[in-house]
PQR file with spaces between the fields and no chain letter, atoms N, CA, C, O and H, PARSE charges and radii, in Angstrom:
ATOM       1  N    MET     1     -46.149  -91.801   36.626 -0.4000 1.5000
ATOM       2  CA   MET     1     -46.770  -90.617   36.064 -0.0000 2.0000
ATOM       3  C    MET     1     -47.641  -89.963   37.132  0.5500 1.7000
ATOM       4  O    MET     1     -48.343  -90.652   37.872 -0.5500 1.4000
ATOM       5  N    PRO     2     -47.597  -88.626   37.214 -0.5600 1.5000
ATOM       6  CA   PRO     2     -48.408  -87.949   38.219  0.2800 2.0000
ATOM       7  C    PRO     2     -49.901  -88.084   37.925  0.5500 1.7000
ATOM       8  O    PRO     2     -50.325  -88.102   36.769 -0.5500 1.4000
ATOM       9  N    GLN     3     -50.675  -88.177   38.987 -0.4000 1.5000
ATOM      10  CA   GLN     3     -52.121  -88.250   38.832 -0.0000 2.0000
ATOM      11  C    GLN     3     -52.720  -86.861   38.674  0.5500 1.7000
ATOM      12  O    GLN     3     -53.843  -86.706   38.194 -0.5500 1.4000
ATOM      13  H    GLN     3     -50.330  -88.162   39.925  0.4000 1.0000
ATOM      14  N    GLU     4     -51.954  -85.847   39.086 -0.4000 1.5000
ATOM      15  CA   GLU     4     -52.412  -84.475   38.980 -0.0000 2.0000
ATOM      16  C    GLU     4     -51.206  -83.588   38.715  0.5500 1.7000
ATOM      17  O    GLU     4     -50.115  -83.843   39.225 -0.5500 1.4000
ATOM      18  H    GLU     4     -51.041  -85.972   39.476  0.4000 1.0000
ATOM      19  N    ILE     5     -51.401  -82.566   37.931 -0.4000 1.5000
ATOM      20  CA   ILE     5     -50.355  -81.604   37.642 -0.0000 2.0000
ATOM      21  C    ILE     5     -50.825  -80.269   38.199  0.5500 1.7000
ATOM      22  O    ILE     5     -51.962  -79.855   37.974 -0.5500 1.4000
ATOM      23  H    ILE     5     -52.287  -82.359   37.516  0.4000 1.0000
ATOM      24  N    VAL     6     -49.939  -79.601   38.927 -0.4000 1.5000
ATOM      25  CA   VAL     6     -50.270  -78.290   39.471 -0.0000 2.0000
ATOM      26  C    VAL     6     -49.426  -77.249   38.732  0.5500 1.7000
ATOM      27  O    VAL     6     -48.197  -77.319   38.729 -0.5500 1.4000
ATOM      28  H    VAL     6     -49.015  -79.937   39.110  0.4000 1.0000
ATOM      29  N    ILE     7     -50.095  -76.298   38.114 -0.4000 1.5000
ATOM      30  CA   ILE     7     -49.426  -75.245   37.367 -0.0000 2.0000
ATOM      31  C    ILE     7     -49.505  -73.975   38.204  0.5500 1.7000
ATOM      32  O    ILE     7     -50.583  -73.547   38.615 -0.5500 1.4000
ATOM      33  H    ILE     7     -51.093  -76.241   38.116  0.4000 1.0000
ATOM      34  N    LYS     8     -48.330  -73.379   38.449 -0.4000 1.5000
ATOM      35  CA   LYS     8     -48.290  -72.195   39.304 -0.0000 2.0000
ATOM      36  C    LYS     8     -47.874  -70.929   38.573  0.5500 1.7000
ATOM      37  O    LYS     8     -48.080  -69.830   39.088 -0.5500 1.4000
ATOM      38  H    LYS     8     -47.454  -73.727   38.115  0.4000 1.0000
ATOM      39  N    THR     9     -47.295  -71.055   37.387 -0.4000 1.5000
ATOM      40  CA   THR     9     -46.839  -69.862   36.665 -0.0000 2.0000
ATOM      41  C    THR     9     -47.335  -69.906   35.224  0.5500 1.7000
ATOM      42  O    THR     9     -47.716  -70.957   34.708 -0.5500 1.4000
ATOM      43  H    THR     9     -47.128  -71.948   36.968  0.4000 1.0000
ATOM      44  N    GLU    10     -47.317  -68.736   34.592 -0.4000 1.5000
ATOM      45  CA   GLU    10     -47.731  -68.660   33.203 -0.0000 2.0000
ATOM      46  C    GLU    10     -46.790  -69.459   32.301  0.5500 1.7000
ATOM      47  O    GLU    10     -47.219  -70.066   31.320 -0.5500 1.4000
ATOM      48  H    GLU    10     -47.007  -67.883   35.012  0.4000 1.0000
ATOM      49  N    LYS    11     -45.501  -69.450   32.649 -0.4000 1.5000
ATOM      50  CA   LYS    11     -44.517  -70.218   31.879 -0.0000 2.0000
ATOM      51  C    LYS    11     -44.829  -71.716   31.951  0.5500 1.7000
ATOM      52  O    LYS    11     -44.771  -72.407   30.935 -0.5500 1.4000
ATOM      53  H    LYS    11     -45.153  -68.957   33.446  0.4000 1.0000
ATOM      54  N    GLN    12     -45.157  -72.217   33.135 -0.4000 1.5000
ATOM      55  CA   GLN    12     -45.527  -73.629   33.280 -0.0000 2.0000
ATOM      56  C    GLN    12     -46.781  -73.927   32.460  0.5500 1.7000
ATOM      57  O    GLN    12     -46.889  -74.984   31.838 -0.5500 1.4000
ATOM      58  H    GLN    12     -45.205  -71.656   33.961  0.4000 1.0000
ATOM      59  N    TYR    13     -47.727  -72.988   32.465 -0.4000 1.5000
ATOM      60  CA   TYR    13     -48.957  -73.167   31.696 -0.0000 2.0000
ATOM      61  C    TYR    13     -48.637  -73.293   30.204  0.5500 1.7000
ATOM      62  O    TYR    13     -49.136  -74.191   29.526 -0.5500 1.4000
ATOM      63  H    TYR    13     -47.640  -72.130   32.970  0.4000 1.0000
ATOM      64  N    GLU    14     -47.805  -72.388   29.710 -0.4000 1.5000
ATOM      65  CA   GLU    14     -47.436  -72.423   28.297 -0.0000 2.0000
ATOM      66  C    GLU    14     -46.718  -73.718   27.940  0.5500 1.7000
ATOM      67  O    GLU    14     -47.013  -74.333   26.916 -0.5500 1.4000
ATOM      68  H    GLU    14     -47.399  -71.659   30.261  0.4000 1.0000
ATOM      69  N    GLU    15     -45.776  -74.133   28.783 -0.4000 1.5000
ATOM      70  CA   GLU    15     -45.039  -75.378   28.529 -0.0000 2.0000
ATOM      71  C    GLU    15     -45.973  -76.576   28.549  0.5500 1.7000
ATOM      72  O    GLU    15     -45.826  -77.495   27.743 -0.5500 1.4000
ATOM      73  H    GLU    15     -45.536  -73.634   29.616  0.4000 1.0000
ATOM      74  N    ASN    16     -46.928  -76.572   29.460 -0.4000 1.5000
ATOM      75  CA   ASN    16     -47.898  -77.662   29.555 -0.0000 2.0000
ATOM      76  C    ASN    16     -48.731  -77.755   28.279  0.5500 1.7000
ATOM      77  O    ASN    16     -48.939  -78.844   27.743 -0.5500 1.4000
ATOM      78  H    ASN    16     -47.048  -75.826   30.115  0.4000 1.0000
ATOM      79  N    MET    17     -49.203  -76.612   27.799 -0.4000 1.5000
ATOM      80  CA   MET    17     -50.056  -76.620   26.611 -0.0000 2.0000
ATOM      81  C    MET    17     -49.262  -77.017   25.366  0.5500 1.7000
ATOM      82  O    MET    17     -49.794  -77.694   24.486 -0.5500 1.4000
ATOM      83  H    MET    17     -49.034  -75.727   28.234  0.4000 1.0000
ATOM      84  N    ILE    18     -48.007  -76.607   25.283 -0.4000 1.5000
ATOM      85  CA   ILE    18     -47.153  -77.029   24.165 -0.0000 2.0000
ATOM      86  C    ILE    18     -46.942  -78.543   24.220  0.5500 1.7000
ATOM      87  O    ILE    18     -46.990  -79.219   23.193 -0.5500 1.4000
ATOM      88  H    ILE    18     -47.574  -76.058   25.998  0.4000 1.0000
ATOM      89  N    ALA    19     -46.710  -79.067   25.419 -0.4000 1.5000
ATOM      90  CA   ALA    19     -46.513  -80.513   25.575 -0.0000 2.0000
ATOM      91  C    ALA    19     -47.765  -81.282   25.166  0.5500 1.7000
ATOM      92  O    ALA    19     -47.671  -82.342   24.546 -0.5500 1.4000
ATOM      93  H    ALA    19     -46.671  -78.518   26.253  0.4000 1.0000
ATOM      94  N    VAL    20     -48.934  -80.751   25.511 -0.4000 1.5000
ATOM      95  CA   VAL    20     -50.196  -81.393   25.105 -0.0000 2.0000
ATOM      96  C    VAL    20     -50.273  -81.437   23.580  0.5500 1.7000
ATOM      97  O    VAL    20     -50.576  -82.478   22.997 -0.5500 1.4000
ATOM      98  H    VAL    20     -49.010  -79.890   26.015  0.4000 1.0000
ATOM      99  N    PHE    21     -50.001  -80.315   22.947 -0.4000 1.5000
ATOM     100  CA   PHE    21     -50.051  -80.248   21.487 -0.0000 2.0000
ATOM     101  C    PHE    21     -49.088  -81.259   20.868  0.5500 1.7000
ATOM     102  O    PHE    21     -49.453  -81.988   19.945 -0.5500 1.4000
ATOM     103  H    PHE    21     -49.755  -79.469   23.421  0.4000 1.0000
ATOM     104  N    GLU    22     -47.860  -81.300   21.378 -0.4000 1.5000
ATOM     105  CA   GLU    22     -46.858  -82.221   20.831 -0.0000 2.0000
ATOM     106  C    GLU    22     -47.277  -83.674   21.030  0.5500 1.7000
ATOM     107  O    GLU    22     -47.072  -84.507   20.148 -0.5500 1.4000
ATOM     108  H    GLU    22     -47.563  -80.708   22.127  0.4000 1.0000
ATOM     109  N    LEU    23     -47.857  -83.976   22.178 -0.4000 1.5000
ATOM     110  CA   LEU    23     -48.306  -85.342   22.442 -0.0000 2.0000
ATOM     111  C    LEU    23     -49.448  -85.715   21.496  0.5500 1.7000
ATOM     112  O    LEU    23     -49.512  -86.844   21.009 -0.5500 1.4000
ATOM     113  H    LEU    23     -48.024  -83.299   22.895  0.4000 1.0000
ATOM     114  N    GLN    24     -50.340  -84.772   21.239 -0.4000 1.5000
ATOM     115  CA   GLN    24     -51.462  -85.033   20.337 -0.0000 2.0000
ATOM     116  C    GLN    24     -50.990  -85.267   18.906  0.5500 1.7000
ATOM     117  O    GLN    24     -51.703  -85.892   18.122 -0.5500 1.4000
ATOM     118  H    GLN    24     -50.288  -83.855   21.634  0.4000 1.0000
ATOM     119  N    GLU    25     -49.818  -84.783   18.555 -0.4000 1.5000
ATOM     120  CA   GLU    25     -49.283  -84.922   17.202 -0.0000 2.0000
ATOM     121  C    GLU    25     -48.704  -86.318   16.929  0.5500 1.7000
ATOM     122  O    GLU    25     -48.396  -86.655   15.786 -0.5500 1.4000
ATOM     123  H    GLU    25     -49.238  -84.275   19.192  0.4000 1.0000
ATOM     124  N    LYS    26     -48.562  -87.120   17.987 -0.4000 1.5000
ATOM     125  CA   LYS    26     -48.029  -88.469   17.784 -0.0000 2.0000
ATOM     126  C    LYS    26     -48.912  -89.226   16.800  0.5500 1.7000
ATOM     127  O    LYS    26     -50.127  -89.030   16.750 -0.5500 1.4000
ATOM     128  H    LYS    26     -48.813  -86.846   18.916  0.4000 1.0000
ATOM     129  N    GLU    27     -48.289  -90.077   16.035 -0.4000 1.5000
ATOM     130  CA   GLU    27     -49.034  -90.817   15.021 -0.0000 2.0000
ATOM     131  C    GLU    27     -50.044  -91.780   15.644  0.5500 1.7000
ATOM     132  O    GLU    27     -51.195  -91.852   15.214 -0.5500 1.4000
ATOM     133  H    GLU    27     -47.302  -90.236   16.075  0.4000 1.0000
ATOM     134  N    GLU    28     -49.606  -92.507   16.646 -0.4000 1.5000
ATOM     135  CA   GLU    28     -50.497  -93.450   17.324 -0.0000 2.0000
ATOM     136  C    GLU    28     -50.466  -93.182   18.814  0.5500 1.7000
ATOM     137  O    GLU    28     -49.438  -93.350   19.470 -0.5500 1.4000
ATOM     138  H    GLU    28     -48.671  -92.449   16.996  0.4000 1.0000
ATOM     139  N    LEU    29     -51.608  -92.763   19.341 -0.4000 1.5000
ATOM     140  CA   LEU    29     -51.703  -92.481   20.772 -0.0000 2.0000
ATOM     141  C    LEU    29     -52.105  -93.741   21.522  0.5500 1.7000
ATOM     142  O    LEU    29     -53.012  -94.465   21.111 -0.5500 1.4000
ATOM     143  H    LEU    29     -52.443  -92.627   18.808  0.4000 1.0000
ATOM     144  N    THR    30     -51.420  -93.989   22.620 -0.4000 1.5000
ATOM     145  CA   THR    30     -51.763  -95.121   23.479 -0.0000 2.0000
ATOM     146  C    THR    30     -52.787  -94.658   24.511  0.5500 1.7000
ATOM     147  O    THR    30     -53.052  -93.463   24.640 -0.5500 1.4000
ATOM     148  H    THR    30     -50.683  -93.402   22.954  0.4000 1.0000
ATOM     149  N    ALA    31     -53.354  -95.598   25.234 -0.4000 1.5000
ATOM     150  CA   ALA    31     -54.292  -95.255   26.307 -0.0000 2.0000
ATOM     151  C    ALA    31     -53.588  -94.401   27.353  0.5500 1.7000
ATOM     152  O    ALA    31     -54.188  -93.488   27.921 -0.5500 1.4000
ATOM     153  H    ALA    31     -53.139  -96.569   25.129  0.4000 1.0000
ATOM     154  N    GLU    32     -52.322  -94.695   27.606 -0.4000 1.5000
ATOM     155  CA   GLU    32     -51.535  -93.921   28.570 -0.0000 2.0000
ATOM     156  C    GLU    32     -51.349  -92.482   28.074  0.5500 1.7000
ATOM     157  O    GLU    32     -51.428  -91.540   28.862 -0.5500 1.4000
ATOM     158  H    GLU    32     -51.835  -95.436   27.145  0.4000 1.0000
ATOM     159  N    ASP    33     -51.106  -92.313   26.780 -0.4000 1.5000
ATOM     160  CA   ASP    33     -50.979  -90.970   26.201 -0.0000 2.0000
ATOM     161  C    ASP    33     -52.271  -90.182   26.385  0.5500 1.7000
ATOM     162  O    ASP    33     -52.240  -89.014   26.773 -0.5500 1.4000
ATOM     163  H    ASP    33     -51.042  -93.078   26.140  0.4000 1.0000
ATOM     164  N    LEU    34     -53.386  -90.809   26.111 -0.4000 1.5000
ATOM     165  CA   LEU    34     -54.686  -90.137   26.234 -0.0000 2.0000
ATOM     166  C    LEU    34     -54.954  -89.737   27.684  0.5500 1.7000
ATOM     167  O    LEU    34     -55.485  -88.659   27.951 -0.5500 1.4000
ATOM     168  H    LEU    34     -53.411  -91.758   25.795  0.4000 1.0000
ATOM     169  N    LYS    35     -54.584  -90.611   28.611 -0.4000 1.5000
ATOM     170  CA   LYS    35     -54.746  -90.319   30.033 -0.0000 2.0000
ATOM     171  C    LYS    35     -53.889  -89.112   30.421  0.5500 1.7000
ATOM     172  O    LYS    35     -54.344  -88.227   31.146 -0.5500 1.4000
ATOM     173  H    LYS    35     -54.153  -91.487   28.394  0.4000 1.0000
ATOM     174  N    GLN    36     -52.639  -89.084   29.930 -0.4000 1.5000
ATOM     175  CA   GLN    36     -51.731  -87.982   30.227 -0.0000 2.0000
ATOM     176  C    GLN    36     -52.264  -86.673   29.642  0.5500 1.7000
ATOM     177  O    GLN    36     -52.182  -85.628   30.287 -0.5500 1.4000
ATOM     178  H    GLN    36     -52.270  -89.803   29.341  0.4000 1.0000
ATOM     179  N    ILE    37     -52.805  -86.725   28.436 -0.4000 1.5000
ATOM     180  CA   ILE    37     -53.390  -85.534   27.813 -0.0000 2.0000
ATOM     181  C    ILE    37     -54.532  -85.002   28.677  0.5500 1.7000
ATOM     182  O    ILE    37     -54.625  -83.797   28.911 -0.5500 1.4000
ATOM     183  H    ILE    37     -52.871  -87.574   27.912  0.4000 1.0000
ATOM     184  N    ASP    38     -55.398  -85.893   29.151 -0.4000 1.5000
ATOM     185  CA   ASP    38     -56.518  -85.467   30.001 -0.0000 2.0000
ATOM     186  C    ASP    38     -56.025  -84.784   31.272  0.5500 1.7000
ATOM     187  O    ASP    38     -56.568  -83.756   31.676 -0.5500 1.4000
ATOM     188  H    ASP    38     -55.323  -86.872   28.961  0.4000 1.0000
ATOM     189  N    ILE    39     -54.993  -85.353   31.905 -0.4000 1.5000
ATOM     190  CA   ILE    39     -54.429  -84.782   33.129 -0.0000 2.0000
ATOM     191  C    ILE    39     -53.851  -83.399   32.841  0.5500 1.7000
ATOM     192  O    ILE    39     -54.065  -82.457   33.604 -0.5500 1.4000
ATOM     193  H    ILE    39     -54.552  -86.189   31.577  0.4000 1.0000
ATOM     194  N    MET    40     -53.123  -83.285   31.741 -0.4000 1.5000
ATOM     195  CA   MET    40     -52.491  -82.011   31.385 -0.0000 2.0000
ATOM     196  C    MET    40     -53.530  -80.954   31.025  0.5500 1.7000
ATOM     197  O    MET    40     -53.384  -79.793   31.406 -0.5500 1.4000
ATOM     198  H    MET    40     -52.949  -84.050   31.121  0.4000 1.0000
ATOM     199  N    LEU    41     -54.569  -81.337   30.304 -0.4000 1.5000
ATOM     200  CA   LEU    41     -55.620  -80.382   29.955 -0.0000 2.0000
ATOM     201  C    LEU    41     -56.380  -79.923   31.199  0.5500 1.7000
ATOM     202  O    LEU    41     -56.735  -78.749   31.310 -0.5500 1.4000
ATOM     203  H    LEU    41     -54.688  -82.281   29.995  0.4000 1.0000
ATOM     204  N    ALA    42     -56.628  -80.832   32.125 -0.4000 1.5000
ATOM     205  CA   ALA    42     -57.310  -80.468   33.372 -0.0000 2.0000
ATOM     206  C    ALA    42     -56.471  -79.466   34.156  0.5500 1.7000
ATOM     207  O    ALA    42     -57.010  -78.513   34.718 -0.5500 1.4000
ATOM     208  H    ALA    42     -56.340  -81.785   32.035  0.4000 1.0000
ATOM     209  N    ALA    43     -55.166  -79.672   34.199 -0.4000 1.5000
ATOM     210  CA   ALA    43     -54.273  -78.737   34.892 -0.0000 2.0000
ATOM     211  C    ALA    43     -54.329  -77.369   34.220  0.5500 1.7000
ATOM     212  O    ALA    43     -54.370  -76.345   34.901 -0.5500 1.4000
ATOM     213  H    ALA    43     -54.728  -80.446   33.743  0.4000 1.0000
ATOM     214  N    GLY    44     -54.331  -77.348   32.897 -0.4000 1.5000
ATOM     215  CA   GLY    44     -54.428  -76.095   32.162 -0.0000 2.0000
ATOM     216  C    GLY    44     -55.735  -75.372   32.441  0.5500 1.7000
ATOM     217  O    GLY    44     -55.753  -74.152   32.605 -0.5500 1.4000
ATOM     218  H    GLY    44     -54.297  -78.181   32.344  0.4000 1.0000
ATOM     219  N    GLU    45     -56.819  -76.117   32.494 -0.4000 1.5000
ATOM     220  CA   GLU    45     -58.125  -75.521   32.769 -0.0000 2.0000
ATOM     221  C    GLU    45     -58.174  -74.931   34.166  0.5500 1.7000
ATOM     222  O    GLU    45     -58.719  -73.844   34.359 -0.5500 1.4000
ATOM     223  H    GLU    45     -56.805  -77.108   32.361  0.4000 1.0000
ATOM     224  N    ARG    46     -57.603  -75.642   35.159 -0.4000 1.5000
ATOM     225  CA   ARG    46     -57.563  -75.123   36.530 -0.0000 2.0000
ATOM     226  C    ARG    46     -56.769  -73.825   36.583  0.5500 1.7000
ATOM     227  O    ARG    46     -57.180  -72.873   37.246 -0.5500 1.4000
ATOM     228  H    ARG    46     -57.160  -76.524   35.002  0.4000 1.0000
ATOM     229  N    TYR    47     -55.624  -73.781   35.882 -0.4000 1.5000
ATOM     230  CA   TYR    47     -54.822  -72.556   35.862 -0.0000 2.0000
ATOM     231  C    TYR    47     -55.597  -71.416   35.224  0.5500 1.7000
ATOM     232  O    TYR    47     -55.603  -70.300   35.743 -0.5500 1.4000
ATOM     233  H    TYR    47     -55.290  -74.554   35.343  0.4000 1.0000
ATOM     234  N    GLU    48     -56.250  -71.692   34.102 -0.4000 1.5000
ATOM     235  CA   GLU    48     -57.033  -70.653   33.427 -0.0000 2.0000
ATOM     236  C    GLU    48     -58.133  -70.108   34.331  0.5500 1.7000
ATOM     237  O    GLU    48     -58.346  -68.898   34.393 -0.5500 1.4000
ATOM     238  H    GLU    48     -56.245  -72.599   33.681  0.4000 1.0000
ATOM     239  N    THR    49     -58.824  -70.991   35.024 -0.4000 1.5000
ATOM     240  CA   THR    49     -59.901  -70.587   35.908 -0.0000 2.0000
ATOM     241  C    THR    49     -59.388  -69.734   37.064  0.5500 1.7000
ATOM     242  O    THR    49     -60.017  -68.744   37.439 -0.5500 1.4000
ATOM     243  H    THR    49     -58.651  -71.975   34.973  0.4000 1.0000
ATOM     244  N    ASP    50     -58.250  -70.118   37.625 -0.4000 1.5000
ATOM     245  CA   ASP    50     -57.727  -69.435   38.795 -0.0000 2.0000
ATOM     246  C    ASP    50     -56.945  -68.174   38.478  0.5500 1.7000
ATOM     247  O    ASP    50     -56.928  -67.247   39.288 -0.5500 1.4000
ATOM     248  H    ASP    50     -57.739  -70.922   37.321  0.4000 1.0000
ATOM     249  N    HIS    51     -56.290  -68.110   37.311 -0.4000 1.5000
ATOM     250  CA   HIS    51     -55.341  -67.031   37.067 -0.0000 2.0000
ATOM     251  C    HIS    51     -55.589  -66.188   35.828  0.5500 1.7000
ATOM     252  O    HIS    51     -55.021  -65.102   35.712 -0.5500 1.4000
ATOM     253  H    HIS    51     -56.303  -68.862   36.653  0.4000 1.0000
ATOM     254  N    LEU    52     -56.396  -66.637   34.920 -0.4000 1.5000
ATOM     255  CA   LEU    52     -56.582  -65.848   33.688 -0.0000 2.0000
ATOM     256  C    LEU    52     -57.963  -65.241   33.614  0.5500 1.7000
ATOM     257  O    LEU    52     -58.283  -64.551   32.646 -0.5500 1.4000
ATOM     258  H    LEU    52     -56.857  -67.519   35.014  0.4000 1.0000
């Protein structure tokens, strides 16, 4: 699993945020799931700061 996600386009940003939502919908989240959510949200925040 990547330690960092770099989002370069609005489409990647949208796909990332949809993936976060879908992952959060899982019935039971593992520690790995929570870690992945944090990485994905951080990538989204960086994109928002830099491009929106």
